N, C-alpha and C positions, 0 to 999 in steps of 0.2 A: 271391322267395324272398330270404330275409337271406342273404349274406355267410357259408357255415358256421365261419368263423373267428368269429362274432359268437356263434354260438351256444354255440359250445366255450368263450368267454370267460365267456358268461351261467354257463355251469354252473360253471367255475371259480373265478368269483367268489363263486357262494354256499356251496360248498362251502367254500371260505378265510372265508368270515363264518359259517361253523358251527363252524370250527374258530379260534373266539375270534382273529377277523381278521387273522392272520399276516400278513406282508408277501409277496401273490401274485405282484407284478410288479416289486419291488424297487425301488431310487429312482429315478425319472427327473425330467425336466425337467417343470414344471407347463405342463398342458393350455391352450391360449391360447382354441379356442374349442369347447364344451361342447353337448352337447344330451343331453335327457333320453329313458333308456330301459326297460324292464320286463325286469327278470330274473327269473325261476322257477324255486324248488328244483327240482332231481330228487328230491330225496328226500320234502319236505314238500309240494310243492307252492305254497307261499309265494310271496307276489310282495315283491320289492325294486325300489323306480323308484332308478337311477342317474343320475348324468351324467358322459358319457363322450365321450374324444377324438373329435372327428368323423373323425380319420387315423386312427388307433392304436387306438378304442373303450378305450383304458385309462380305468378307472373314475376319477374324480376320490377320490384317496384320504378326506380329509378330509367330503367330500359323503356318500362310502359309509358313512360312522361314523356320522353323524347319521342316512341313511336307515333302517342297522339300529336307532339308538336307537329313533327312533320307534316301529319293529314291536316293539322290545321293550318300550317302555313303554305296549305297547299302543293304539296312535293305529293308526285304522282307515285301512286301504291307500289310501282317496281323502285323507285327510290326504297321507298322503309323496306322491300323485300330486299334489297343488298344492303342495305346497312344495317340492319338486326343482326344477321348472321355475324358481319363482320366483329361489329361489337361484341359479342357473345363468346367470339373466337379471343378475344384479349381478357374478357373478364374469366373464362374457362383458364387461359393459358395463369392470370393473376391468381386463379383460385389454385390452380397446380404448385405453382413458386411458393405458397402463402404469401403472398405479396396482399397489401390492401390496395386495391386500385382507386380507393378514394384520393389514396397518399403515394399514387403512384410519381416518380418523378421523372425526369428528363432522360436519366439511366435508367430507368426502367421501361418506358417508352422504346428506348434505342435496343434495349435487350428483347426487347418483344420483335422491332423489326428483322434483325438479327434471325431471328425464329421464323419466323414470315418467307424469309430470302432463303432459309436455309431446309424450308420442308418441302418435298416435292410433292405437285400437282396430281396431275393425271398423267399415268403411264411414267412416273419417277422424272418428271420435268421437273426443272424449279419454276417458280411464278417469273411471270415478268416484273419488269422495273416498276410498269404501268399497273399491273394488279399488284402489288406490294401497295403504291402509292395510294389506290382504291380503298386500299384496309385502313391505312393512317390518317387519310382525309376524313373517313368513319369515325374513328376511335378520337381523332381532336376534337371534331367538332359535337360528338358526345359529351365528351369531356371536357369544353366550353359553356354549353348548355349545364350541365349539369353545376357549372362555377355559378352562373346565372341563378340559379334556381337554390342557391345556397346547400345543395350538396355535396360540394368540395370545395376547398379553398381557392379561391382565385390564384394563388400565384402555381398551384397545380397546371392550370389551364395557361400559363402567362409563360409560362416556362416553353412550352410548346410550339410558341411564336417569337420574328421576330423583327423589327423593323427593314422593309426594304426599298431600294428606290424603282421605280414600275419605270425602264428602261423604253417600254414598247406599248402604248396606254392603247385602248381600242380605240375604234374612229367615232368621233364626237364627245371624246372622256373631257373634262374640265378638268385643268391642272392646277386650278385654285392662283390664288394671289399668291407669286413667287414659287411657282410649283410645289405648294403644299399639300396637294391632293396625288402628289406622286409618290410618295411615302406613304408604303401600304405595311401590314402586317402580314409576312407570310409564314408558312409552317416550315420548323428549323429542322426535320427530319425528310430525307426524300429519296428516293430511289432512283438512279437514273433510269433515262426510258431512252429506247431507242425508237427514234420517230419512224415507222413506215405509212407509205401510202397506205389508204385503205381497198381491199379486196371491193371490183366492181366486174360488172360485166361487159362484154366486147356487145358492138352493136348486133352484128351476128346473133349473140347468145339475148341478147335486148327482145330482137327477132322471133329465134325461138319461144322463148318462154309465152311471149304475147301468143303465138299462134298454137302452143303446145295448153295454155288454158283451155277447160274443159266445160265453161258457161261464161255469159257474156258478166256476170259479177265478179269474175276471178280478173277477167282481163281489164275491168274500167279498175278493180282493186290497183292491178298491175301497174295500170297507166297512169294513176296520179300518182303513186310510188315513184315510178321511175323517169317519169315526166314531169310532175310539179315536187319532186324531191319532199313531199311528208314523209314524217316519223309515219310509224303504222300505230300509234294512239291517237294520231291526229286525224288518220282517214278512217278507223273503226267509229272517231267518234261525231264525223261529219252526220248533217241533217240536209233532207232533200232542200231544205229553204238556205241552205249556203251551197248550192251546186248554180252557177250564173253562167249556162251555157250558151246564151243567146248572145248575138252580135253588139244588143242594147238591151240593158237590164234596167232603164230608168223607170219602165213602169213596176221595177219592185222597189222602186226607194234607191238606188244602189246606181251611182256613178263612173264606174270603173265600165269601160268599155272593151270590147271582146270576150269571149269564152275564159269564166274563170272560177275561183272557188272562195270560197271565205273558210278558215280556219278560225274558229272560234276557241276560246278557255270559258270550258263549262267542267261542274263541279259532280252534276248530276246525272252523267252516263252512267244506264244499269250496268254495262260492260265494263267499268272499271277504266276507259278508254280516259286519256287525257291528254291532252297540251302544253307538252310539257314547259315551253318559254311563258305561258300565262299570259299571252298578248295576242290580241287580234291580226292580222294577217290577209292581205289579199293572193293567193297563188294565178297567177296568169296560166292557161293549159292550150294546148294544139288544136285544132280542129277536130280533131281524131275523135279528140276524148267526149265530145260533143254525141258523137253515132256512138260511142259505146254505151255511153250514158243512158242514149235510148231502148239502144238493144236490150239494157241491163233493167229499165221499167218495166219493157215487153216482157220480158222472161219473168219478172216478180209476178205480172198476173196470174199464171203459173201456182203462185203460192197464195193461196186464199191467206192465211193467216198473216203475209204479210203488208197487206192492204191498210192496215190500220198503224203500222210501223213507220215512225218518220224518221230512222236511222236510216242512212243509202246503203252501207252493207248488213244484210241479214243473213239469217239460217235459210235457205229455201225449200230443204226438205228433212226430217228425222222427225222427233218427239219435240225439238228447239225450234222444229220450222218457225218462221214468223219474229224470232229475238234477234237481237243484234250479234253480229257477231264477235267473239271474244276475241284476243290477243292468239293464244294457243288456236282457236279456230286458224286464224290468217297465216299464223306461223305455220303450221301444219300443211296448210293448200299450198305455201311459196315453196316450201322445202319441197313437197311430194314433185310439184311442177317441176324443179329445179334435178331432182333424181329421173324422172320420166325423159328431160332433154338429156341427161348425163352429165351435171355439173352441178356443184353445190348452188346454192340459190337460197337466201335468207333475205327478210323482209329489208334490214338496213342495210343490205345490199345494195337496194333499190337506191336509196338515198344516195349513199356514196356515189352510184353510178353517174345520176343528174345532176350533181355538182360538179364531178368532175368533169362531164363533159361538156358544162356550162364553162368551166374555168380554162379546159382544151381549145374550146371555140372562141378566147378571148373576151371574155363576159367579165366585167372588172372584179375584183373581188367585195368589193362594198355592195354591188347587185347581189351578189350570189350570196351575201351574208345575209340581205334582209329577205333572200326568196327562201331561206331554209328556216328564217326564223332565230337566226345566230346572235344571242345577247353580246357578245364579245367577236374580234375580228380573229382572234385565237383560235376558238373553233372551226374558223373557216380556213384557219393556215395550214389545215394538216393536207389541204386537198391542191396547195400550191408544191408540193415535196412532186419530184418528176418521178416517173416508176422506171421501175430499170430498164425497159426494153428502148426508153426513151434516154436515157442514158448512153446505152450502148450505140443507137442510132444515132447520135451524135459523135459519137467517137470515131464510126465506121466511116462517116459522112465527112470529117476530114482527114482521115485516115484517105478516102478513098478519091479526094482529089487533089492529094500529094503536096499538102502544106505539111506533114510530118514525115 
């Protein structure tokens, strides 16, 4: 059981934040060792991730402001959860070296980059370039925020980026008169990344996970993930009013024809689910989805607690029956299904599978970008990479034809 003073502090921190972040703890010395903790608002239930002193549990003030800024800007709880530990790592590294993070120069951030690259993570493996860049992105964004708020000198943040020419602007990008908008600010420090195609499920594996699911709810969840390409947060935020699975939905005030669902950005999901892109989009579904949704509604009737819940995906048994499913619930369900099938399965792997199948079927990348809700074509480009088996098949086909 966590010390009661920690719980009291969490309540005080969030209440303080909701009163415009007045100074709760007064001015004190800078924390030397920080760790990440989760604070839950006693009034709204919203989550804020904080860096706190390991001894006193005092929140790091600038990191607290940044976390609240992320929440206020509509960034998902997962973004907060990812950014805050990375920032804590930088602050602890600075404290360990006796470096004032508020005056850290480009040389200091470069040495921090070397430290990340040379520090093993799991089983002695060094982090990938993508992992290193994720840490640097969080740190640079934090320092820029602090510069805007006046916590650090603007020069500290300015040295972390430089003007670059945007050679591959996304679809619909306005270059401006004379291409002035093609000059952007890019991060100076960046680790090289090895771009690989994301892991996906094969057609037989997709059929197997759907057949192995033990409830109509789980089959419907897998369907919207692997056929609609939804993010897990988008799926868990669906309400019954978002499901338009009849051939004609004009009676619902919707002009989109055919079976489809609406992904709507909502900030009040009690399960913390969030539509990452923050924009509404329509996702068409195949006919089979309508039958699985009907089966799911029939199954829900056996859980009286779920009758009054408007969320599509709810817990059907146990102490939390009738409540919306959380990310951890859904993740465990998908992983267990994969384990029963004898292969690895993760929620986001379903989205990768949908996108890759669309691309390989000849669907235009612009259409795939819209289906996935990507703001930039660069996010969709990862699905254009050829798989290893495709590369080998190309070489073997040419060899078999006697061209070489």
